[in-house]
C-alpha positions in Angstrom: 101.8 -159.9 70.8 104.3 -158.1 73.2 102.2 -158.9 76.1 102.3 -162.7 75.6 106.0 -162.4 74.9 106.5 -160.5 78.1 104.3 -162.9 80.2 106.5 -165.8 78.7 109.7 -164.3 80.0 108.6 -163.6 83.0 107.2 -167.4 83.4 110.4 -168.5 82.6 112.2 -166.3 85.0 110.0 -167.6 87.8 110.8 -171.0 86.5 114.5 -170.6 86.7 114.3 -169.1 90.0 112.4 -171.9 91.6 114.7 -174.6 89.8 117.8 -172.9 90.7 116.4 -172.7 94.2 115.6 -176.6 94.3 119.4 -177.5 93.0 120.8 -175.3 95.5 119.0 -177.2 98.4 120.0 -180.5 96.8 123.4 -179.4 97.0 123.4 -178.2 100.6 121.8 -181.4 101.7 124.4 -183.4 99.8 127.2 -181.4 101.9 125.3 -181.9 105.1 125.4 -185.7 104.8 129.1 -185.5 103.4 129.9 -183.3 106.4 128.1 -185.9 109.0 129.7 -189.0 107.3 133.1 -187.1 107.9 132.3 -186.6 111.3 131.2 -190.1 112.2 127.6 -189.4 112.9 126.5 -191.4 109.6 127.9 -194.8 108.7 127.3 -196.9 105.5 124.9 -199.8 105.6 127.0 -202.9 104.4 124.2 -204.0 102.1 122.9 -201.2 100.0 125.5 -198.6 100.6 123.2 -196.1 101.8 124.3 -193.8 104.6 122.4 -194.1 108.0 122.4 -192.1 111.1 124.0 -193.7 114.1 121.0 -192.7 116.6 118.4 -193.9 114.1 119.7 -197.1 112.5 118.8 -200.7 112.8 121.4 -202.4 114.3 123.0 -206.0 114.4 125.6 -206.8 116.8 128.4 -209.4 115.1 131.0 -210.4 117.8 132.6 -207.0 118.8 131.5 -205.0 115.9 128.0 -203.2 115.4 126.5 -203.0 111.9 124.0 -200.4 111.0 121.1 -200.7 108.2 118.9 -198.4 106.8 115.5 -200.9 106.6 114.9 -204.0 108.1 115.0 -205.7 104.4 118.9 -205.0 104.7 119.2 -206.2 108.0 117.4 -209.4 107.1 119.6 -209.9 103.8 122.8 -209.4 106.1 121.6 -211.7 108.5 121.0 -214.3 105.7 124.5 -213.8 104.3 125.8 -214.4 107.7 124.1 -217.7 108.3 125.1 -218.9 104.3 128.5 -218.1 105.4 128.3 -220.2 108.8 126.9 -223.0 107.3 129.6 -223.0 104.8 132.3 -223.0 107.4 130.6 -225.9 109.3 130.3 -228.0 106.3 134.2 -227.6 105.8 
């Protein structure tokens, strides 16, 4: 009986060790993202709000402004929004 109790406690400690390590890694990655956003290395996708690195993003130039997207789906949604507002302005 004591043997099972010791094994159970050991398994619990190993579980807590791994879960604590996972949580620590998540917190570190969140800090890295916040630092990159603060330094201007990452920008917010205007459609879904995901942060995207400037170097590896999908871009659309609208006049003087460059918009960056996390995926082609977000880019396409944005282009459709631009078309819709352009058509509405032309109708007025």
